[in-house]
N, C-alpha and C positions, 0 to 999 in steps of 0.2 A: 515187585521187589523194592523199587525205589519208594513206593508209598509206605512200605513197612519201615524202611530206614528213616523216612521223614517223621513217621509217628514216634519212633524210638527217640529221635533227636528232640522232638517237641516235648516228650515226656520228661527227658532228663534236663530240659531247660527250666522245668517247673521246680519250685523249692523242694518239693517232696522227692522228685527224681534226683536232684543235685545232692540231697542228703544221703541217698543210697550210694552215690558214687564215692563220697567222702568216707562212708562207713565200710565200703567194700574191703579195703586193706585189713581193717580190724576184724571184720567178719571172717575173711579168709584165714587170718592168723589163728583165731579161735577155733575155726573148723579143723585146720591142719594139726595144731599143736594141743588142742584141748579135747574137742568132741570126738575126733577119730581115735586118738589114743584111749580115751575113756571107753568108747564102745569096744575097741579091741581088747582092753583089759577085762571087760565083762565077759567077752567071748572066751578068751583063753583061761579065765578062772574056772571054767567048766571042763577044761582039758588038762592033759599032762604034757606040759611043754617046758623045756629048759631054755636057758639063755642062748643055746646054740640052735634054737628053733627046729628041733627034731620034728618029724611028722606027728601032727596032733593026734591025740588019743582021747576020745570023749570019756570023762570019768564022772559026769554028773555033779552032785553036790559034795563029793568026797573032800575037796579042798576046804569047803566051808565046815564040814563035819570035823575035820582035823583040828580046826581052831579050838573047839570045845575041849579038846584033850591036850592042847599045847600050852604048857605052863609059861613059856616065854612070851607067847601072844598075850596072855592075861597080865603078865608082868609089864609088858610094853604098854598095854592099854592103861594100866594103873599109873605108870610113870607119865604117860601123856596127860592124864587128868591132873596129876600132881603139878606138872609144868603149867597148867592153866592158872595157877596162882599168880603167874606173871601178869595176867590180864588186869585183875583189880589193882595190883601194885602199880602197874604202869599208868593206868587211867587215873588213879587217885593222885599219884605223884605229878602226872601231867596237869591235872586240874589245879592242884595247889600252886604249882609254878606258874601256870597260865594266869591265875587270878593275881598273883604277885607281880607279874610282868606284862600286864595287859595295857599299861600306859605306853606312850611313845616317847619316853625320855631317852637320852643318849645312853645312859647306863643300862636301861632295860633292853634296848635294842642290842647292845653289846652282849648282855647276858643271854638273850635268846639265841644269838649266833653261837655262843660257846656251848649251850646245851644242845643245839641242833647239829653241830659238827659230827658227833658220833653216828648220827643217823645216815649220813651220806658215805660213811666208811663201809667197806666190805665186811660182812659177817665173818668171813674166813680170816681176814686180817685182824679183826677185833679178837677173835678166838685165840689166834696165835699170840697176840700181845698179852692178853690176860693169862694165857698159859705160862708165859715167861714171868709175869709179875707174881703169880701164885706158886711158882715152882719152889718146893721146900729147900732146894740147894742153892739156887741162884736168884730166886724171886725177892724183890725188894720188900714186899709186904710181910712174908714170913721172917725176913731178916730183922725188920724193925720190931716185930712182935717178940722175936727171940731176945732182942736187946732190952725189951721191957720185962724180961723174966719168964716169958711164956715159952712152951716147947715149940719146936718148928712144926707148924701145922701142915698137914698134907691135904690141902683143900680139895684137890681133884682126884686123889687116890683114896680118900676116906669115904666109904659108902654112905655115911650119915651127912656128909658135907657137900658131896659133889653136885647133887641136884640143886640144893639151895644156892650154891655159888653160880651155877649156870643160869638160874632164874634171875639172880641179882645182876649178873653181867648183861643179860638180855634186856632187862629193864633199863639199865644204864645206857645201853646202845640205842634203844628204840623210843624212849619216852619223849625225846625231843620232837618227834613228828606229832605225837599225840598232843603235846604242849602247843605246837603251832596251830593245829586244827582247832583246839579249844580257844586259843587267843583270838583267832578269826571269828569264832562264834560269839565270844564276849564282846568284841569290838563291833559286831553287827547288832547288838541289842541297843535299841533307841535310848538315848540318855534321858529322855523325858520321863521314863519310868523311875529312874533313880532320883531325879529332881523332885518328882511328885512324892516319892516315899520319904525324902528328907523333910519335906513340909509336914508330913504326917508324923515325924519324929522317929523314923526307922534308922537304926545304926547300920554299920557295915555288915554285921553278922546276919541281921534280919534281911537286908538287901540281898545277901548271897543266897539264902535259903528260899526267899519268897520271889526273887526276880531272876537272878543269874542262873541258878540251878534249874528251875523249871524251863526257862527259855533255851537252855543249853542241851536239852534232852535229845534233839536231832543230832547234834554234833557228838554228844556222848554215845548215843546209839551207834553211830557210824564207827567211832573208835572201838567200842566194845566188840562189835561184830567182826570188823577187819582184824583186830588183834586176836580174837578167839580163833578165827580161821588160820591166821599165821602161827598161833601156838600149837594147833593140831598138826601143822606141817613142819614143825621145828626139826632141823637136821644139821645145818652147817656148823653151828657152834658146838653141838654135841659131838659131831664127827671129828672136829679139830681138837677139842679140849679133852674128851674122854673116850671117844669111839664107843660109847654105850656102856663103858665100865664105870667104876669097878664093880664086878659081880653083877653086871647088867642093871645096876641101879639107875642109870641114866639112859637106858635103851628105850626110846619112844617107838611108836608104831612106824613112823617113816624110817627110822634107823633100823628097825627090825625088817621092814620091807627090803631095804638095801642089803642087809646081811643075808637074807634068805635068797633073794633073786640074783645078787651080783657079787657077793663077797665070799660065800662059803659054798662048797660043793653039796649037792649036785646042781646048784644054781637053778633052783626050782622057780621058774618065772610064773607058773600057774598059781602056785600057793601065794607068792608075793602079790600077784594081781588080785587074788581073792581077798587078801588082807587090805589091799588098796581100795577095793570096792566097799568093804565094810567101813573103812575110814571115811570114804566119800559120803556114805549114808549117814554116819554119825555127824559129820560136819554139816551136811544139809539139814538134818533134823534140828540140831542145836541152833543153827543160824536162823532157820525159819521160826522156831519158838522164841528166840531172843528178839528177832525183828518184830514179831507179832506183839510181844509184851511191851516193847519200847513204843510201838505205834499206839497201843492202847493207852499207855501212860501219857503220851504226847496229846492224844485226843482228850483225855480227862483233864489235863492241865489247861488246855485251850478252852474247854467248856467252863472250867472254874473261873478262868480269867474273864 
């Protein structure tokens, strides 16, 4: 027995063993809060279980078959893909601001701080603030538009305006993080490339498309993938600002999962889990395809360079 303990201690004194010790809390967290619930969700998606955890009854693929005839599911899926327009808007805005604020002057550092502040705010708090600002009766924005001669617009209760408003508020809240990631990528590009291009007569626009953009592909890829995953999981701001309305025009898949499993009777946890499994598959497939495309582009640009 002592020999075994000595071997274990010797193993964990090595760099590889020490690494596993530091990784253990993260591994346990992922195991308990990600992998076990995911496996459990897959299991109960083939059963008939409510939120009260009644005795399970195996129903096979009936929960998945139900989706094909569920108009609200297809509507939520459509709304989720509409919300994905937030990703290119956020990345493009973040890239433009990152290029403009990539220097380390006092003004640019201050501007970065201002743009980054909404990122550290709670999505719930941001949703509440924007709900007040856009309220047709007490909101400051509808008030000033009314003073300009426009009608009092019902931004969050108009089916045609609610989703675009939520997309724009999400971009406003999150693009600061994208900006900071891209600024780090820009500042990591060796200046010798720009100096050499200046000698060859390249202006700022040519430098951006021939040097900055190609060398930013890893950073852009990271931003695109993480923002895409986050957009598929959007919930907080929709729950606070519209609760999926009006007329389910802002009800995304995660919002529908919440409504089916936890908000409306009969609190069908099995059907909600089946939708969650489908959402997981969609996110996984799109993330893998996006990552593969970005990796290929990065390889092509490196080979050209």
